[in-house]
VOBA-1610 file (N, C-alpha, C; in pm, whole numbers, padded with zeros to 5 digits, always signed):
BEGIN
Met+00099-00116-00010Met-00010+00001+00020Met+00103+00145-00015Ala+00063+00213-00099Ala+00127+00327-00086Ala+00131+00429+00049Leu+00217+00527+00056Leu+00215+00585+00169Leu+00144+00696+00187Thr+00048+00732+00274Thr-00019+00842+00301Thr+00038+00956+00399Ile-00021+01052+00376Ile+00034+01184+00466Ile+00009+01152+00601Lys-00085+01052+00648Lys-00077+01021+00794Lys+00056+00944+00834Asn+00071+00853+00759Asn+00171+00754+00764Asn+00305+00832+00750Ile+00336+00913+00717Ile+00467+01011+00681Ile+00493+01093+00801Ile+00378+01149+00822Ile+00413+01242+00955Ile+00422+01184+01071Ala+00353+01037+01090Ala+00381+00982+01204Ala+00505+00944+01248Asn+00588+00934+01074Asn+00750+00890+01111Asn+00845+01021+01132Val+00791+01132+01117Val+00860+01258+01138Val+00817+01352+01263Ser+00709+01289+01355Ser+00649+01358+01450Ser+00760+01405+01533Asn+00889+01342+01571Asn+00951+01398+01645Asn+01041+01517+01596Lys+00995+01587+01510Lys+01055+01713+01433Lys+00948+01826+01473Asp+00894+01824+01567Asp+00799+01941+01606Asp+00707+01968+01469Ile+00641+01896+01414Ile+00564+01921+01287Ile+00415+01925+01336Ser+00346+02005+01305Ser+00208+02040+01354Ser+00097+02033+01271Leu-00011+01970+01274Leu-00132+01979+01173Leu-00254+02116+01222Val-00225+02206+01150Val-00292+02321+01203Val-00427+02303+01103Ala-00455+02256+00981Ala-00581+02274+00901Ala-00600+02166+00828Gly-00726+02108+00735Gly-00722+02027+00667Gly-00696+01902+00706Ala-00707+01847+00853Ala-00716+01741+00911Ala-00810+01606+00831Gly-00913+01664+00730Gly-01014+01549+00672Gly-00936+01504+00554Gly-00795+01536+00519Gly-00703+01514+00403Gly-00625+01427+00414Thr-00585+01380+00555Thr-00467+01317+00588Thr-00437+01178+00539Gly-00570+01157+00489Gly-00553+00992+00422Gly-00482+01025+00255Arg-00467+01127+00218Arg-00420+01144+00053Arg-00290+01066+00059Phe-00263+01026-00053Phe-00133+00943-00082Phe+00001+01018-00148Val+00087+01012-00118Val+00227+01098-00138Val+00319+01021-00240Ser+00349+01087-00322Ser+00442+01055-00428Ser+00586+01083-00414Trp+00589+01212-00381Trp+00706+01306-00359Trp+00721+01433-00278Ile+00823+01468-00242Ile+00836+01595-00178Ile+00868+01696-00257His+00843+01835-00256His+00919+01927-00301His+00926+02062-00268Met+01056+02154-00266Met+01016+02280-00193Met+00967+02370-00316Val+00869+02449-00265Val+00791+02526-00360Val+00783+02660-00311Glu+00842+02766-00366Glu+00853+02892-00301Glu+00777+02990-00357Ser+00723+02965-00491Ser+00640+03062-00547Ser+00534+02993-00657Val+00433+03078-00691Val+00341+03050-00769Val+00395+02963-00899Val+00481+03048-00942Val+00557+03008-01084Val+00603+02850-01061Ser+00656+02834-00951Ser+00726+02666-00944Ser+00628+02587-00915Thr+00496+02614-00896Thr+00401+02496-00869Thr+00358+02430-01022Asp+00391+02489-01139Asp+00379+02454-01254Asp+00459+02294-01268Phe+00563+02290-01182Phe+00649+02171-01173Phe+00608+02059-01115Leu+00501+02063-01024Leu+00418+01991-00964Leu+00367+01897-01036Glu+00352+01753-01013Glu+00270+01671-01109Glu+00167+01597-01002Gly+00134+01635-00897Gly+00047+01575-00828Gly+00060+01460-00710Asn-00002+01476-00606Asn+00025+01397-00465Asn+00179+01411-00427Glu+00223+01552-00447Glu+00335+01566-00362Glu+00317+01644-00231Ile+00425+01641-00154Ile+00425+01697-00003Ile+00485+01843-00065Ala+00408+01975-00073Ala+00497+02101-00104Ala+00560+02147+00021Val+00650+02218+00029Val+00735+02274+00133Val+00771+02436+00107Thr+00732+02488+00194Thr+00764+02645+00170Thr+00811+02713+00288Thr+00930+02821+00252Thr+00965+02896+00382Thr+00906+03012+00365Gly+00862+03054+00265Gly+00795+03194+00239Gly+00872+03287+00170Ile+01010+03231+00135Ile+01115+03334+00098Ile+01069+03402-00054Gly+00978+03355-00101Gly+00973+03373-00256Gly+00856+03468-00239Leu+00771+03481-00132Leu+00654+03559-00117Leu+00685+03710-00120Asn+00580+03794-00166Asn+00572+03929-00180Asn+00443+03966-00148Pro+00421+04095-00123Pro+00273+04147-00135Pro+00195+04120-00250Gly+00282+04128-00358Gly+00182+04058-00488Gly+00172+03914-00503Asn+00219+03849-00403Asn+00223+03710-00447Asn+00216+03648-00273Asn+00115+03625-00232Asn+00071+03599-00068Asn+00065+03454-00067Leu+00088+03405+00050Leu+00070+03266+00096Leu-00067+03193+00040Leu-00153+03260+00076Leu-00286+03199+00028Leu-00273+03151-00120Glu-00242+03267-00216Glu-00221+03264-00374Glu-00149+03124-00395Leu-00041+03125-00286Leu+00041+03005-00363Leu-00020+02852-00296Val-00080+02854-00177Val-00134+02742-00124Val-00293+02715-00256Ile-00341+02793-00281Ile-00455+02759-00375Ile-00378+02716-00506Ser-00293+02784-00544Ser-00215+02718-00673Ser-00158+02560-00632Met-00089+02557-00535Met-00045+02405-00489Met-00168+02326-00504Asp-00279+02346-00446Asp-00399+02269-00446Asp-00431+02267-00592Thr-00435+02340-00679Thr-00472+02309-00809Thr-00379+02211-00879His-00294+02227-00846His-00184+02094-00898His-00209+01988-00834His-00282+01981-00748His-00330+01854-00675His-00190+01791-00556Val-00148+01905-00497Val-00036+01843-00394Val-00130+01743-00284Ala-00058+01702-00225Ala-00110+01595-00114Ala-00156+01681+00029Ala-00032+01769+00037Ala+00004+01836+00175Ala+00075+01960+00134Val+00069+02043+00240Val+00137+02159+00240Val+00254+02148+00387Ile+00357+02201+00365Ile+00420+02220+00506Ile+00511+02354+00515Val+00447+02441+00590Val+00517+02569+00608Val+00604+02598+00713Asn+00715+02627+00688Asn+00814+02665+00775Asn+00832+02805+00821Ile+00781+02809+00977Ile+00752+02923+01065Ile+00879+03014+01064Gly+00889+03109+01036Gly+01026+03153+01070Gly+01025+03332+01009Pro+01155+03364+00981Pro+01179+03514+00939Pro+01092+03580+00818Phe+01059+03448+00702Phe+00965+03517+00605Phe+00818+03496+00627Leu+00801+03389+00704Leu+00655+03349+00751Leu+00634+03341+00912Ala+00569+03446+00959Ala+00581+03451+01106Ala+00453+03380+01144Glu+00353+03361+01073Glu+00244+03274+01102Glu+00149+03245+00993Val+00050+03136+00984Val-00028+03103+00879Val-00143+03210+00890Pro-00168+03265+00787Pro-00299+03382+00798Pro-00423+03287+00794Gln-00520+03345+00876Gln-00677+03281+00896Gln-00720+03234+00741Pro-00705+03336+00652Pro-00793+03305+00537Pro-00684+03157+00451Val-00574+03143+00501Val-00514+03032+00448Val-00578+02889+00524Leu-00588+02911+00657Leu-00628+02782+00746Leu-00794+02762+00704Asp-00840+02878+00657Asp-00986+02848+00636Asp-01016+02763+00494Tyr-00936+02825+00407Tyr-00907+02758+00264Tyr-00864+02600+00286Cys-00772+02568+00341Cys-00705+02439+00365Cys-00833+02357+00437Asn-00889+02383+00525Asn-01005+02331+00618Asn-01111+02299+00499Glu-01156+02414+00438Glu-01257+02416+00335Glu-01236+02260+00231His-01113+02267+00182His-01066+02162+00073His-00989+02061+00135Asp-00976+02010+00255Asp-00958+01926+00335Asp-00780+01900+00278Leu-00724+02024+00268Leu-00572+02009+00227Leu-00510+01999+00356Pro-00464+01904+00373Pro-00365+01900+00528Pro-00258+02030+00505Leu-00257+02102+00605Leu-00119+02215+00654Leu-00082+02178+00762Tyr+00052+02191+00746Tyr+00154+02162+00868Tyr+00227+02262+00881Ile+00254+02330+01008Ile+00370+02398+01027Ile+00506+02342+01107Val+00605+02384+01070Val+00724+02344+01143Val+00830+02491+01200Pro+00847+02450+01308Pro+00913+02596+01356Pro+01069+02597+01290Trp+01118+02743+01285Trp+01240+02734+01188Trp+01350+02688+01257Lys+01370+02639+01392Lys+01456+02577+01477Lys+01493+02430+01408Val+01380+02416+01363Val+01384+02206+01274Val+01444+02223+01148His+01545+02186+01125His+01614+02163+00988His+01508+02095+00879Leu+01478+02212+00781Leu+01374+02107+00685Leu+01450+01997+00596Ser+01587+02028+00591Ser+01671+01932+00493Ser+01648+01790+00600Glu+01646+01809+00702Glu+01650+01673+00778Glu+01490+01596+00764Ile+01392+01678+00767Ile+01260+01618+00749Ile+01242+01596+00580Ile+01319+01646+00527Ile+01297+01604+00363Ile+01354+01488+00362Arg+01467+01503+00393Arg+01568+01346+00385Arg+01473+01240+00439Met+01397+01248+00565Met+01356+01143+00616Met+01225+01096+00510Ile+01181+01209+00468Ile+01026+01182+00385Ile+01079+01105+00256Thr+01197+01158+00212Thr+01270+01104+00099Thr+01305+00945+00118Leu+01358+00954+00218Leu+01373+00806+00219Leu+01264+00699+00250Met+01158+00767+00302Met+01042+00674+00324Met+00964+00621+00170Ile+00963+00759+00102Ile+00917+00693-00011Ile+00978+00615-00112Thr+01120+00645-00104Thr+01215+00571-00183Thr+01211+00438-00142Lys+01222+00413-00008Lys+01176+00243+00024Lys+01051+00203+00004Asp+00953+00279-00023Asp+00820+00233-00027Asp+00819+00193-00187Ala+00887+00279-00277Ala+00897+00208-00420Ala+00987+00103-00438Gln+01103+00097-00347Gln+01186+00018-00370Gln+01116-00138-00347Arg+00997-00130-00235Arg+00923-00237-00187Arg+00840-00269-00311Glu+00774-00148-00381Glu+00652-00191-00484Glu+00754-00282-00601Gln+00886-00216-00627Gln+00956-00307-00730Gln+00995-00446-00708Glu+01016-00463-00575Glu+01080-00578-00532Glu+00975-00650-00519Thr+00860-00654-00497Thr+00738-00741-00501Thr+00681-00786-00610Ala+00698-00668-00725Ala+00666-00708-00856Ala+00767-00814-00920Ala+00872-00798-00865Ala+00978-00894-00914Ala+00989-01036-00861Ala+00913-01041-00713Ala+00886-01175-00658Ala+00770-01235-00750Phe+00659-01137-00778Phe+00549-01230-00834Phe+00607-01259-00982Lys+00658-01192-01057Lys+00712-01234-01186Lys+00779-01399-01159Asn+00846-01396-01062Asn+00920-01506-01041Asn+00829-01636-01020Ala+00740-01611-00929Ala+00615-01681-00857Ala+00548-01735-01000Ile+00536-01668-01080Ile+00441-01675-01212Ile+00556-01772-01311Phe+00650-01717-01347Phe+00742-01749-01460Phe+00860-01879-01409Phe+00895-01868-01273Phe+00991-01938-01211Phe+00905-02025-01108Pro+00822-02096-01126Pro+00734-02136-01004Pro+00813-02251-00913Lys+00899-02339-00990Lys+00970-02418-00930Lys+01086-02397-00862Glu+01089-02251-00827Glu+01207-02202-00772Glu+01159-02103-00663Pro+01112-02148-00544Pro+01020-02086-00439Pro+01142-02008-00376Asp+01262-02013-00382Asp+01343-01934-00302Asp+01360-01799-00368Leu+01322-01780-00487Leu+01294-01654-00567Leu+01171-01571-00506Tyr+01101-01630-00481Tyr+00984-01570-00455Tyr+00940-01558-00301Ile+00937-01640-00239Ile+00861-01713-00107Ile+00921-01601-00003Val+01033-01583+00015Val+01105-01499+00124Val+01062-01354+00087Pro+01113-01292-00054Pro+01086-01183-00072Pro+00937-01117-00059Leu+00850-01193-00083Leu+00711-01184-00075Leu+00667-01159+00105Ser+00744-01270+00194Ser+00691-01276+00313Ser+00774-01146+00386Gln+00886-01122+00307Gln+00937-00966+00378Gln+00845-00852+00357Tyr+00757-00874+00265Tyr+00631-00735+00265Tyr+00506-00791+00283Gly+00508-00833+00361Gly+00365-00905+00434Gly+00285-01006+00341Tyr+00345-01062+00246Tyr+00238-01157+00167Tyr+00274-01288+00198Ser+00160-01387+00292Ser+00179-01492+00322Ser+00198-01600+00204Asp+00263-01719+00238Asp+00273-01800+00137Asp+00116-01916+00121Ser+00080-01874+00237Ser-00043-01974+00271Ser-00179-01880+00242Trp-00184-01756+00183Trp-00269-01693+00125Trp-00326-01766+00013Asn-00434-01743-00047Asn-00525-01761-00136Asn-00458-01627-00238Tyr-00451-01684-00397Tyr-00411-01574-00454Tyr-00438-01599-00603Ser-00457-01486-00690Ser-00528-01486-00805Ser-00430-01417-00894Ala-00493-01396-01033Ala-00380-01312-01116Ala-00474-01247-01247Ile-00498-01133-01307Ile-00591-01093-01395Ile-00457-01058-01505Ser-00496-01065-01625Ser-00398-01041-01748Ser-00489-00956-01819Ile-00421-00829-01879Ile-00480-00738-01942Ile-00401-00698-02076Ser-00483-00673-02218Ser-00396-00656-02324Ser-00457-00522-02385Leu-00400-00476-02460Leu-00466-00359-02505Leu-00494-00371-02686Met-00584-00357-02748Met-00626-00354-02864Met-00643-00208-02955Gly-00638-00188-03051Gly-00665-00044-03138Gly-00562+00087-03102Ala-00462+00071-03013Ala-00360+00185-02999Ala-00258+00177-03126Lys-00228+00305-03118Lys-00143+00345-03253Lys+00011+00300-03205Asp+00043+00333-03106Asp+00168+00270-03033Asp+00131+00196-02909Cys+00095+00073-02951Cys+00057-00038-02811Cys+00143-00049-02703Glu+00266-00073-02750Glu+00351-00086-02661Glu+00401+00038-02531Ala+00397+00138-02599Ala+00429+00264-02569Ala+00291+00312-02448Arg+00162+00272-02533Arg+00020+00304-02430Arg+00058+00196-02343Met+00050+00084-02331Met+00064-00039-02259Met+00129+00001-02132Lys+00293+00061-02166Lys+00346+00107-02043Lys+00311+00221-01984Asp+00239+00296-02041Asp+00169+00367-01973Asp+00048+00345-01864Leu-00020+00284-01949Leu-00138+00199-01855Leu-00073+00136-01732Ala+00026+00060-01766Ala+00048-00016-01668Ala+00134+00082-01543Glu+00193+00182-01592Glu+00235+00290-01475Glu+00110+00335-01394Ala+00008+00413-01462Ala-00112+00427-01417Ala-00203+00339-01357Leu-00198+00223-01364Leu-00276+00120-01290Leu-00184+00079-01184Asp-00040+00067-01198Asp+00034+00045-01048Asp-00004+00180-00962Ser+00006+00285-00979Ser-00040+00390-00913Ser-00151+00375-00831Tyr-00248+00351-00911Tyr-00384+00330-00858Tyr-00390+00224-00766Val-00364+00117-00810Val-00347-00010-00704Val-00288+00016-00569Gln-00173+00097-00603Gln-00106+00114-00433Gln-00178+00182-00395His-00273+00305-00457His-00334+00389-00386His-00490+00332-00321His-00529+00251-00385His-00671+00173-00359His-00669+00020-00289Phe-00590-00075-00336Phe-00610-00181-00329Phe-00496-00241-00208Ala-00551-00324-00135Ala-00448-00390-00012Ala-00387-00542-00117Phe-00278-00547-00075Phe-00210-00693-00121Phe-00224-00696-00281Cys-00195-00608-00374Cys-00219-00597-00481Cys-00090-00529-00569Thr-00059-00624-00643Thr+00071-00584-00749Thr+00051-00567-00887Ile+00097-00450-00967Ile+00104-00470-01095Ile+00254-00465-01166Phe+00254-00554-01277Phe+00363-00520-01354Phe+00343-00556-01489Tyr+00420-00501-01573Tyr+00406-00497-01724Tyr+00547-00601-01788Tyr+00434-00695-01867Tyr+00566-00814-01917Tyr+00468-00853-02061Glu+00562-00837-02164Glu+00535-00874-02297Glu+00427-00825-02380Lys+00389-00692-02349Lys+00287-00626-02401Lys+00145-00679-02317Lys+00165-00715-02203Lys+00053-00755-02103Lys+00081-00691-01964Ile-00040-00643-01894Ile-00040-00599-01794Ile-00084-00711-01671Val-00001-00744-01582Val-00015-00856-01513Val-00073-00783-01351Cys-00153-00825-01324Cys-00194-00789-01174Cys-00209-00929-01090Ala-00127-00940-00971Ala-00134-01034-00868Ala-00229-00983-00737Ile-00293-01088-00705Ile-00378-01014-00584Ile-00357-01141-00468Gly-00324-01066-00374Gly-00301-01179-00240Gly-00401-01175-00118Asn-00413-01293-00046Asn-00513-01252+00049Asn-00668-01256-00027Cys-00677-01317-00130Cys-00763-01320-00189Cys-00894-01432-00194Asp-01043-01366-00182Asp-01151-01439-00169Asp-01219-01410-00284Thr-01335-01492-00315Thr-01419-01445-00464Thr-01477-01329-00433Glu-01530-01268-00352Glu-01558-01136-00336Glu-01473-01048-00364Lys-01374-01034-00282Lys-01255-00940-00300Lys-01182-00946-00472Leu-01192-01073-00531Leu-01159-01093-00646Leu-01232-01021-00755His-01358-01040-00748His-01447-00961-00841His-01443-00830-00820Ser-01454-00768-00701Ser-01468-00625-00667Ser-01335-00575-00703Tyr-01182-00635-00698Tyr-01115-00570-00779Tyr-01086-00572-00927Thr-01099-00700-00964Thr-01127-00708-01094Thr-01191-00601-01185Asn-01334-00584-01122Asn-01441-00479-01204Asn-01372-00351-01150Glu-01306-00317-01044Glu-01284-00154-01022Glu-01157-00152-01120Leu-01046-00247-01123Leu-00923-00256-01202Leu-00984-00210-01355Leu-01080-00269-01418Leu-01101-00310-01539Leu-01189-00159-01563Ser-01269-00110-01493Ser-01342+00005-01496Ser-01242+00135-01496Tyr-01145+00145-01410Tyr-01039+00228-01415Tyr-00950+00220-01556Thr-00954+00105-01601Thr-00833+00088-01706Thr-00950+00140-01842Asn-01072+00143-01847Asn-01116+00198-01930Asn-01131+00343-01964Ser-01150+00379-01826Ser-01163+00535-01824Ser-01045+00599-01863Leu-00941+00512-01906Leu-00809+00586-01959Leu-00805+00592-02093Leu-00861+00501-02175Leu-00852+00444-02293Leu-00890+00568-02380Leu-00805+00561-02492Leu-00811+00681-02591Leu-00918+00652-02704Pro-00963+00720-02809Pro-01089+00648-02882Pro-01024+00539-02976Gly-01103+00427-02999Gly-01066+00329-03065Gly-00975+00231-02995Glu-00948+00236-02878Glu-00888+00181-02780Glu-00990+00064-02680Lys-00931-00037-02692Lys-01000-00147-02594Lys-00918-00208-02515Ile-00983-00280-02406Ile-00890-00395-02339Ile-00957-00523-02370Cys-00894-00619-02359Cys-00903-00786-02333Cys-00834-00814-02228Ala-00927-00878-02125Ala-00892-00919-01983Ala-00909-01072-01975Gly-00870-01134-01862Gly-00920-01268-01822Gly-00867-01270-01650Thr-00933-01321-01624Thr-00908-01365-01439Thr-00890-01512-01432Gly-00778-01533-01369Gly-00773-01661-01323Gly-00842-01732-01192Lys-00847-01898-01154Lys-00888-01936-01058Lys-00824-01853-00909Ile-00907-01897-00813Ile-00817-01862-00684Ile-00759-01984-00616Thr-00617-01924-00614Thr-00525-02055-00585Thr-00487-02080-00446Lys-00448-02186-00372Lys-00436-02215-00237Lys-00312-02188-00166Ser-00211-02109-00275Ser-00097-02038-00195Ser-00019-01974-00299Ala+00093-01896-00260Ala+00162-01815-00367Ala+00238-01942-00469Arg+00264-02065-00434Arg+00318-02150-00494Arg+00273-02172-00631Cys+00132-02142-00629Cys+00057-02192-00741Cys-00008-02081-00828Ile+00029-01947-00800Ile-00032-01847-00893Ile+00015-01846-01005Tyr+00096-01918-01042Tyr+00143-01948-01231Tyr+00028-01987-01301Lys-00051-02123-01166Lys-00174-02175-01263Lys-00281-02034-01283Ser-00306-01970-01198Ser-00411-01863-01208Ser-00372-01757-01348Tyr-00232-01698-01324Tyr-00186-01660-01463Tyr-00206-01702-01572Trp-00169-01830-01610Trp-00200-01883-01708Trp-00331-01910-01764Gln-00426-01928-01672Gln-00570-01924-01673Gln-00593-01789-01737Ala-00571-01718-01679Ala-00607-01567-01674Ala-00604-01520-01844Asp-00449-01567-01855Asp-00380-01527-02007Asp-00473-01585-02113Lys-00492-01715-02105Lys-00567-01782-02201Lys-00705-01734-02224Ile-00776-01689-02112Ile-00908-01635-02123Ile-00895-01481-02212Arg-00760-01409-02183Arg-00762-01291-02252Arg-00733-01286-02392Arg-00637-01433-02426Arg-00639-01426-02565Arg-00794-01489-02642Leu-00866-01548-02568Leu-00994-01581-02641Leu-01061-01435-02653His-01061-01362-02592His-01157-01212-02587His-01057-01139-02709Val-00931-01176-02725Val-00890-01107-02824Val-00919-01137-02971Lys-00946-01301-02980Lys-01011-01357-03100Lys-01151-01312-03097Gly-01219-01257-03017Gly-01319-01244-03009Gly-01434-01357-03005Asn-01382-01459-02894Asn-01485-01544-02909Asn-01518-01608-02750Leu-01520-01502-02699Leu-01617-01519-02562Leu-01704-01376-02556Pro-01809-01389-02487Pro-01887-01266-02453Pro-01800-01146-02373Lys-01813-01026-02374Lys-01735-00952-02329Lys-01719-00955-02170Asp-01845-00996-02096Asp-01849-00990-01964Asp-01803-01131-01924Gln-01750-01214-02006Gln-01734-01360-01945Gln-01577-01373-01932Ile-01525-01304-01831Ile-01370-01307-01744Ile-01307-01360-01683Tyr-01397-01460-01619Tyr-01343-01533-01493Tyr-01356-01674-01528Tyr-01257-01752-01464Tyr-01203-01882-01496Tyr-01291-01979-01442Asp-01386-01931-01334Asp-01509-01992-01294Asp-01629-02009-01392Asp-01634-01922-01505Asp-01730-01900-01599Asp-01701-01971-01732Met-01594-02022-01727Met-01527-02090-01859Met-01579-02227-01915Asn-01674-02275-01829Asn-01765-02421-01860Asn-01658-02493-01927Ile-01676-02547-02048Ile-01578-02681-02097Ile-01430-02606-02120Tyr-01451-02502-02145Tyr-01283-02440-02173Tyr-01214-02479-02058Lys-01266-02446-01925Lys-01163-02510-01817Lys-01124-02632-01833Ile-01173-02712-01899Ile-01102-02871-01897Ile-01000-02866-02020Leu-01026-02805-02119Leu-00925-02776-02236Leu-00817-02677-02175Met-00844-02604-02082Met-00729-02517-02040Met-00603-02589-01980Ala-00680-02666-01915Ala-00593-02767-01822Ala-00528-02889-01885Val-00552-02884-02015Val-00431-02969-02112Val-00292-02898-02140Asp-00205-02942-02048Asp-00072-02904-02071Asp-00020-02913-02212Asp-00045-03055-02261Asp+00009-03117-02378Asp-00028-03038-02501Arg+00001-02954-02608Arg-00048-02878-02698Arg-00051-03016-02783Glu+00007-03087-02808Glu+00003-03177-02917Glu-00111-03274-02913Val-00197-03264-02813Val-00297-03350-02792Val-00421-03283-02821Leu-00413-03118-02788Leu-00549-03029-02847Leu-00492-03034-03019Gln-00392-03007-03048Gln-00350-02973-03234Gln-00427-03122-03275Glu-00404-03231-03226Glu-00412-03349-03282Glu-00561-03350-03304Tyr-00632-03326-03191Tyr-00786-03322-03199Tyr-00832-03229-03270Tyr-00775-03109-03305Tyr-00845-02981-03382Tyr-00822-03041-03554Glu-00700-03119-03571Glu-00640-03176-03686Glu-00791-03260-03729Lys-00818-03341-03646Lys-00914-03462-03679Lys-01031-03422-03667Thr-01066-03282-03625Thr-01248-03250-03646Thr-01243-03139-03751Val-01196-03000-03720Val-01251-02913-03793Val-01156-02844-03902Leu-00991-02906-03878Leu-00893-02836-03964Leu-00930-02859-04117Pro-00988-02991-04160Pro-01011-03002-04302Pro-01117-02892-04344Leu-01182-02851-04265Leu-01291-02743-04322Leu-01239-02603-04349Ser-01150-02561-04220Ser-01052-02427-04271Ser-00999-02436-04364Glu-00918-02571-04417Glu-00850-02546-04522Glu-00922-02554-04638Tyr-01049-02623-04652Tyr-01135-02585-04758Tyr-01164-02464-04807Asp-01218-02379-04688Asp-01239-02248-04679Asp-01141-02169-04756Gln-01028-02201-04707Gln-00886-02126-04763Gln-00831-02117-04885Ala-00882-02239-04943Ala-00877-02309-05082Ala-00939-02248-05194His-01094-02248-05124His-01200-02232-05190His-01264-02065-05174Gly-01228-02008-05063Gly-01287-01898-05033Gly-01433-01877-04994Ser-01422-01991-04926Ser-01586-01998-04876Ser-01586-01997-04724Asp-01710-01972-04666Asp-01742-01974-04511Asp-01783-02052-04464Leu-01741-02210-04494Leu-01830-02328-04424Leu-01801-02348-04277Leu-01678-02296-04235Leu-01608-02301-04083Leu-01699-02212-04020Ser-01726-02070-04043Ser-01810-02001-03980Ser-01955-02024-03973Thr-01997-02099-04108Thr-02120-02130-04082Thr-02166-02257-03965Leu-02061-02339-03985Leu-02071-02434-03861Leu-02036-02344-03715Gln-01947-02255-03711Gln-01966-02221-03580Gln-02123-02154-03540Val-02172-02081-03654Val-02296-02023-03602Val-02419-02119-03584Tyr-02428-02249-03662Tyr-02536-02346-03679Tyr-02510-02420-03547Leu-02386-02443-03497Leu-02398-02504-03356Leu-02464-02447-03239Lys-02401-02292-03257Lys-02413-02208-03150Lys-02563-02168-03142Asn-02647-02203-03268Asn-02808-02185-03277Asn-02877-02321-03225Asn-02793-02373-03162Asn-02837-02519-03135Asn-02888-02585-03253Cys-02805-02599-03384Cys-02830-02657-03500Cys-02998-02619-03565Ser-03033-02486-03545Ser-03154-02439-03618Ser-03106-02381-03733Val-03166-02440-03822Val-03157-02376-03966Val-03199-02242-03970Lys-03328-02223-03925Lys-03378-02074-03935Lys-03310-01971-03881Glu-03261-01984-03739Glu-03180-01892-03675Glu-03061-01859-03722Thr-02981-01992-03757Thr-02834-01973-03862Thr-02883-01868-03961Ala-02987-01891-04050Ala-03022-01843-04172Ala-03037-01672-04138Asp-03099-01680-04044Asp-03138-01533-03987Asp-03000-01456-03936Glu-02930-01525-03855Glu-02839-01452-03811Glu-02726-01433-03920Met-02711-01492-04032Met-02616-01489-04144Met-02656-01389-04260Phe-02787-01396-04237Phe-02873-01316-04370Phe-02872-01378-04491Val-02913-01485-04492Val-02903-01598-04616Val-03049-01670-04598His-03087-01716-04694His-03205-01806-04707His-03200-01957-04650Arg-03269-02005-04595Arg-03263-02132-04540Arg-03214-02265-04624Asn-03250-02235-04761Asn-03192-02333-04838Asn-03017-02303-04840Thr-02985-02206-04851Thr-02828-02186-04872Thr-02780-02252-04739Ile-02850-02223-04629Ile-02785-02316-04513Ile-02759-02467-04474Asn-02899-02490-04561Asn-02893-02686-04578Asn-02803-02718-04658Tyr-02788-02635-04767Tyr-02679-02694-04886Tyr-02533-02681-04784Lys-02491-02582-04727Lys-02366-02584-04671Lys-02378-02692-04546Ile-02465-02713-04464Ile-02463-02798-04381Ile-02450-02953-04418Arg-02477-02971-04585Arg-02472-03133-04619Arg-02322-03088-04683Arg-02288-02970-04750Arg-02104-02965-04782Arg-02044-02996-04700Ile-02072-02938-04557Ile-01993-02980-04447Ile-01959-03107-04384Gly-02092-03191-04402Gly-02075-03294-04349Gly-01995-03411-04478Glu-01983-03379-04626Glu-01925-03420-04707Glu-01792-03409-04687Ile-01733-03298-04660Ile-01583-03225-04667Ile-01529-03318-04533Leu-01598-03337-04429Leu-01556-03392-04278Leu-01634-03569-04279Asp-01683-03576-04356Asp-01693-03735-04382Asp-01782-03767-04258Thr-01881-03675-04245Thr-01956-03714-04098Thr-02119-03673-04115Asp-02155-03718-04001Asp-02324-03658-03988Asp-02336-03595-03907Leu-02412-03463-03907Leu-02390-03354-03824Leu-02529-03385-03759Ser-02620-03464-03796Ser-02743-03526-03704Ser-02700-03583-03582Asp-02598-03648-03603Asp-02555-03702-03454Asp-02486-03615-03347Leu-02598-03635-03222Leu-02525-03549-03123Leu-02350-03562-03086Met-02318-03691-03080Met-02175-03688-03048Met-02063-03635-03136Val-02105-03603-03295Val-02047-03599-03413Val-02046-03434-03360Arg-02163-03371-03348Arg-02178-03203-03332Arg-02105-03169-03203Thr-02111-03244-03088Thr-02013-03223-02965Thr-01856-03217-02997Ser-01835-03310-03049Ser-01684-03318-03125Ser-01655-03217-03183Leu-01757-03175-03286Leu-01694-03055-03393Leu-01704-02932-03296Gln-01793-02900-03169Gln-01793-02797-03084Gln-01646-02809-02998Ile-01626-02876-02978Ile-01475-02916-02876Ile-01346-02874-02985Gly-01349-02926-03102Gly-01267-02873-03226Gly-01274-02723-03222Leu-01373-02667-03252Leu-01379-02528-03272Leu-01311-02458-03133Met-01367-02505-03032Met-01294-02434-02876Met-01163-02445-02899Ile-01095-02590-02934Ile-00972-02589-02955Ile-00902-02486-03027Gln-00966-02487-03142Gln-00909-02370-03228Gln-00891-02218-03183Asn-00991-02220-03079Asn-00976-02074-03035Asn-00875-02086-02945Ile-00818-02174-02871Ile-00722-02167-02771Ile-00587-02202-02857Leu-00589-02260-02934Leu-00460-02278-03009Leu-00389-02158-03051
//
């Protein structure tokens, strides 16, 4: 979890720092700390910083209230005012503004060295960033090197993640972006900041044009809540023409098998990339027969089944420019109803009847047989996975 103003100030409380206004905002998250001595310098703020001022840059035409308002406009997390020769006190209008906007405002006497406070806060923020990086690295190892627990069990435990917790993973990719890799990295950075500020025991990292989210201490309610909120926030960041594809793996029994959840999530994501699942079908528990197919580690078994079922139809379509494979898909989806298939494909029923007969001839099989239809449906689902 990212650092809040309250967390940080608690660690520098021995420096005679006092909260004088904006108590309602002490839960804000902090990204960095800056010296800000003029309104002009607030343009360098990026948001969530602690802004520190001595008042040295202020004058009658550039007062403290203006400076604080400008800081707030640039979304600082809090303000620290050094009381001394340049600012004898914080004017009441400034206190009123900070209280009204829940902007935490602290004062520090001149005798306290600001450099020491800044050093301590910077060190806290740096250590927190290091914790996030090392946690992400540990989860990468847990997913991609699961048989080497020394690479992730100890690092995770150091940051509060228990090996005995339940875990799950989410895989997200982007479609429709002009520069997909650059956009994905931007989204990963934004999502990392978001989860650090809003979720407990949740880590984001970027891997091979995918954003991976690892969730610890997880139950079904928490998993669904995190997934829905994460995808909703991601969608809010998308540019026109962009869309995301995502999948969420099952909840595992320990950190040692989170890799299974990741690979399930990624297979679901790939099914969405191919357009083979409804938009809202993103959870492993909703995958029905796909759950069985995803559990087959030997791809040769799946490939052989596919080749003996629907591959000949695919090859025929490629050679003759026909659409028999898509006709079969629609036909099976509509429970072998010629009328519903014809309606969905905007053709005459006789056309569908002809194509179904032609499919049976090419595959040398009888589509009126339930087992045959089931085998073909499985073949189509395997095609989606391969």
